C-alpha positions in Angstrom: 88.5 70.9 88.4 88.6 69.1 84.9 85.5 68.3 82.4 85.5 67.0 79.3 82.9 68.8 76.6 81.5 67.6 73.2 81.0 69.0 70.0 77.0 70.0 69.0 75.0 71.2 66.1 77.5 72.1 63.7 80.1 73.7 66.2 83.6 72.0 66.1 85.9 71.4 69.1 87.9 73.9 67.6 85.0 76.6 67.2 84.0 76.0 71.1 87.7 76.3 72.0 88.3 79.6 70.5 85.4 81.2 71.8 84.9 79.7 75.5 86.3 81.8 78.4 86.7 79.5 80.7 88.8 78.3 81.3 91.6 79.8 80.0 92.8 79.0 76.3 95.4 77.6 77.8 93.8 75.1 79.9 91.6 73.3 76.8 92.8 71.2 74.5 91.2 69.1 71.9 90.8 65.0 72.3 93.1 63.3 70.8 93.2 61.4 68.0 89.6 61.0 66.0 88.5 62.9 69.1 89.7 66.2 68.3 86.8 67.2 66.0 84.5 66.2 68.8 85.8 67.0 72.2 87.7 69.7 73.9 89.5 68.9 77.6 88.9 71.5 80.1 91.2 72.1 83.2 91.8 74.5 85.7 88.3 75.7 86.1 88.2 77.8 89.4 86.2 80.2 91.4 88.3 83.3 90.7 88.2 82.4 86.8 84.5 82.4 87.2 83.9 85.4 89.5 86.2 87.7 87.2 84.7 86.5 83.8 81.5 87.1 85.1 82.5 90.7 87.1 80.7 89.4 90.5 82.1 90.2 93.7 80.7 86.7 94.8 82.6 84.0 96.0 79.9 81.4 96.1 79.3 79.0 93.8 75.5 79.4 94.4 75.6 83.0 93.9 77.8 82.9 90.7 75.5 80.3 89.6 72.3 82.1 90.0 73.3 85.7 89.5 71.8 87.3 86.2 75.1 88.2 85.3 75.3 84.8 83.8 74.6 84.9 79.9 71.9 82.4 79.8 72.5 82.1 76.2 75.8 80.1 76.6 75.2 76.6 75.8 78.1 75.7 78.3 77.3 77.2 81.9 74.7 76.8 84.8 71.3 77.3 83.1 68.6 75.1 81.4 65.5 75.7 79.6 62.2 74.8 80.3 58.6 75.7 78.7 56.0 78.0 80.2 52.7 78.2 80.0 50.5 75.7 77.8 52.1 74.1 74.6 51.2 76.4 71.9 50.5 79.6 71.3 51.4 82.1 74.1 54.2 79.4 75.2 57.7 80.5 76.5 60.8 79.0 77.2 62.7 80.5 80.6 65.8 79.7 81.7 66.7 78.1 85.2 69.4 76.7 87.2 68.9 73.6 88.9 70.7 72.5 91.9 72.9 71.0 93.4 75.4 73.8 91.7 78.7 72.4 90.1 81.8 74.4 88.9 82.4 72.0 86.0 79.1 73.5 84.7 81.0 76.5 83.4 83.6 74.2 81.3 83.2 76.4 78.2 81.1 79.1 79.1 81.1 82.2 76.6 80.2 85.0 78.4 79.6 86.7 74.9 77.2 84.2 73.6 74.0 85.8 71.1 70.8 85.2 71.3 69.3 84.1 69.1 68.1 87.1 66.1 67.5 87.7 62.3 70.5 87.3 60.4 69.1 88.8 57.6 65.6 89.9 55.9 64.4 91.4 52.8 62.0 93.8 54.5 61.1 97.0 52.5 58.2 99.4 51.3 58.2 97.7 47.8 56.6 99.6 44.8 54.7 97.0 42.2 53.9 97.4 38.4 51.5 95.1 37.8 47.8 96.1 37.2 46.3 93.0 38.7 48.1 90.8 40.8 51.1 91.6 43.2 53.6 89.1 45.2 56.1 89.8 47.4 58.6 86.9 48.7 59.2 88.2 52.5 62.7 86.4 53.5 64.7 85.8 56.5 67.7 84.2 57.5 67.5 83.3 61.4 70.7 82.2 63.6 69.6 80.2 66.6 72.8 81.2 68.9 74.7 79.1 70.8 72.1 77.1 72.7 71.4 73.1 71.9 67.6 73.8 72.0 67.0 70.2 70.9 68.5 68.8 74.2 68.8 71.7 76.8 65.0 73.0 76.0 62.7 70.9 78.1 59.4 70.6 76.0 56.8 68.2 74.8 56.8 67.0 72.1 60.8 68.0 71.9 62.1 70.9 70.1 62.6 69.5 66.1 62.1 72.8 64.2 61.4 76.3 63.7 58.2 77.7 62.1 57.4 81.3 60.5 54.1 82.5 61.0 52.7 85.2 58.6 49.4 86.9 58.3 48.0 90.1 56.6 46.3 92.2 58.8 42.2 92.5 57.7 42.5 89.4 56.1 41.4 86.4 57.8 42.4 83.7 55.4 45.5 85.0 54.5 47.5 83.3 57.3 50.2 81.1 55.9 53.2 79.3 57.9 56.2 77.5 56.8 57.9 74.9 59.1 61.8 73.7 58.6 62.7 70.9 60.5 66.4 71.0 62.0 69.3 68.5 60.5 70.6 66.1 62.5 73.8 68.6 62.4 75.0 71.9 61.4 71.3 73.6 62.6 72.8 76.2 64.7 76.3 77.0 63.2 75.0 77.3 59.6 71.8 79.2 60.8 68.5 78.7 59.3 67.5 80.3 55.8 65.2 80.3 53.1 62.3 81.2 55.7 60.1 83.1 52.9 56.7 84.1 52.6 54.4 85.4 50.0 52.9 89.1 50.7 49.7 89.2 48.4 48.2 92.0 47.1 45.4 90.0 45.0 41.9 90.8 45.4 42.7 94.4 46.6 40.7 97.9 46.1 43.0 100.8 45.1 42.8 103.7 46.6 43.3 107.5 44.8 46.8 107.2 42.9 45.8 103.4 42.0 47.9 102.1 44.8 46.7 99.8 48.2 48.6 99.7 51.3 48.4 96.4 53.5 50.7 95.6 56.9 51.4 91.9 57.8 52.5 90.6 60.8 54.9 87.5 61.7 56.3 85.4 64.8 58.7 82.8 64.9 57.9 79.8 67.2 60.2 76.1 67.6 57.7 73.0 66.9 57.6 69.8 66.9 59.0 67.2 63.9 56.8 66.2 61.0 55.7 63.3 62.8 54.0 65.2 65.5 52.3 67.4 62.7 54.6 70.3 63.7 53.0 71.0 66.6 53.6 74.4 67.9 55.5 74.5 70.9 56.7 77.6 72.3 58.1 81.1 70.8 61.5 81.2 70.1 63.8 83.6 72.7 64.4 87.3 71.5 62.6 86.5 67.9 59.8 88.5 68.4 59.2 89.0 64.4 57.6 92.1 63.2 54.9 94.3 61.5 55.4 95.1 58.2 53.5 98.0 56.2 53.7 97.4 52.6 52.5 99.4 49.6 51.3 98.0 45.9 50.9 100.8 43.2 50.1 99.7 39.9 51.9 101.1 36.5 50.8 104.3 34.7 48.0 104.1 32.2 49.3 104.0 28.4 45.8 105.9 27.7 45.9 107.1 24.0 48.4 107.4 20.8 47.7 110.0 18.7 48.3 111.1 15.4 48.1 114.5 13.4 48.3 114.8 9.8 47.6 112.9 7.0 49.0 109.7 5.6 46.7 108.2 3.0 46.7 103.9 3.1 46.3 103.3 6.8 42.9 101.7 8.1 42.7 100.1 11.7 43.0 96.5 12.6 41.6 95.5 15.6 43.6 93.1 17.4 45.4 93.3 21.2 42.9 95.2 23.0 43.4 98.3 20.6 40.9 100.4 19.3 39.4 100.6 15.6 38.5 104.0 15.1 41.7 104.8 13.5 41.2 105.4 9.8 42.4 106.4 6.1 43.4 110.0 7.2 44.6 110.2 10.6 46.0 107.6 13.4 43.4 109.5 16.1 42.4 108.1 19.2 44.1 104.7 19.9 43.2 103.7 23.1 44.9 101.4 25.3 43.4 100.3 29.0 46.4 98.5 30.1 48.9 99.3 32.1 52.5 99.8 31.5 56.0 100.7 32.9 57.5 104.0 31.8 59.8 103.8 28.9 58.1 100.1 28.1 57.2 99.3 24.6 54.2 99.6 22.7 53.0 97.9 18.9 50.6 99.9 16.7 48.8 97.7 14.6 47.3 99.1 11.0 46.1 97.6 7.9 48.3 99.0 4.8 46.0 99.4 1.7 46.4 100.6 -1.9 45.4 99.8 -5.5 46.0 96.2 -6.7 47.3 97.2 -10.3 48.8 94.0 -10.9 44.7 92.4 -10.4 46.9 89.6 -8.3 45.0 90.1 -5.4 47.9 91.0 -3.3 48.2 94.5 -4.2 51.7 96.4 -5.4 54.9 96.6 -4.0 54.8 100.1 -1.6 57.7 102.7 -0.5 55.9 105.5 1.3 57.1 106.4 4.8 54.5 106.3 7.5 56.9 108.1 10.0 60.0 109.8 10.4 61.0 112.4 8.0 60.4 115.4 10.7 57.9 114.1 13.0 58.2 114.1 16.6 57.1 112.5 20.0 54.8 114.6 22.4 53.6 113.7 25.2 51.2 114.9 28.4 49.9 113.3 31.8 46.7 113.0 33.9 47.3 113.0 37.4 44.8 110.4 39.7 42.3 113.1 39.8 41.5 113.7 36.4 43.2 116.6 35.3 45.5 116.5 32.1 48.4 119.1 32.2 48.8 122.3 30.1 50.4 121.9 26.8 52.3 119.1 25.7 55.8 118.0 26.4 58.4 117.7 23.7 59.8 113.9 24.0 61.8 113.5 21.1 62.5 113.1 17.5 60.8 109.7 15.7 62.1 106.9 14.2 61.8 106.1 10.6 58.9 103.6 10.2 58.1 102.7 6.4 56.6 100.7 4.2 59.4 100.4 1.8 59.3 96.9 0.1 56.1 96.0 1.7 53.1 94.7 -0.1 49.6 96.7 0.2 46.2 95.2 1.1 48.4 93.1 4.3 48.7 94.1 8.4 51.9 95.5 9.4 52.9 96.2 13.1 54.8 98.9 14.1 56.7 99.1 17.3 57.7 102.2 19.4 58.9 102.8 22.6 56.9 104.7 24.6 58.8 107.7 27.0 56.0 109.2 29.0 56.2 112.9 29.6 58.0 113.4 32.9 59.0 109.8 33.3 61.3 110.4 36.5 58.4 112.0 37.7 55.2 109.8 36.8 53.1 108.9 39.6 51.9 105.0 39.7 48.4 104.9 38.2 48.4 108.0 36.3 47.3 108.4 32.8 49.4 109.5 29.4 49.4 110.2 26.3 51.6 109.7 23.4 51.4 111.9 19.8 53.7 111.9 16.9 53.3 115.3 15.0 55.4 117.4 12.8 54.6 120.6 14.8 53.8 121.1 18.2 49.8 120.0 18.5 47.0 122.6 20.0 46.6 121.9 23.8 43.2 120.8 23.2 43.9 117.7 20.7 43.4 114.3 21.7 
């Protein structure tokens, strides 16, 4: 028994020949000349080879064609596919074997053919550090196996693409669907990549610890082309989608910057959401209600003033240091229940911040790194304070 089979879906004649188990490799040859990339000639297809490949004891063609030992996901074989149920949600595809039965239907049969499966995805429980809005892209790459779904599956209208639907449990307006039309060729061998969805955490209510957990569900289905408005046809065999639970946690809250000691010449500058309770002798009570990441940077805005001895309205050149020269960072944190830790934690020495060469009576900006206490264990949503002092501040300071 001999038969010629054709390349399809991005699978070349060489790929088909190399994966096939019926007939033997020595009994398969590529087409001559320009047909070498598209045709495979199969010789010596016989009952004994079919029986042994399937692992069956039968020698009847009808039984070999109908046995569940046949891999229905081999494109070359006795199995065809048809839709079960009404087109749309809930419809499935099932494999069947039409009669009469032909030995040639096994030409190119691959007993190890794979069902459609998710090749890769980025599912994970993810921590977010934005205070007001959180997004996460759910991405998946899908391989549809060897079956030429566009020609071997009977649906009305015909299968022309794949869709992934994503929705968040408890949010009726969250459902989104992405459609990918199959290219004319290469839709099987290259896989379907770039299926992605926005897992949205906007408008959430945060629980203790400033976190919100939401669960999304997804499903895959075959669809028609854009000319048929990507009508849903039936589920993709073996692709059941997944349920994904993700937690959104906001970053720690930088509550206060505190200064102990006296530094003449400093007043507040009410800018950028910073409080205006600074004064000429202390930098105490600097409050920022924003959410900041550990090891983030913040800025302190102050106005440096002095005596205008020159009478030019600009003030004098100043050379005094603000910070540094023996100042140190200390910190403490507050848990989500509102309890501040006991005692200040030493964080390190300050860099020098000075006004050397700057005119008095002007705005200056001090930038410094925030290193929250126990930053490795700081829980998202917790508050923390930073203090600059020459000595360890008292526990009740700030």
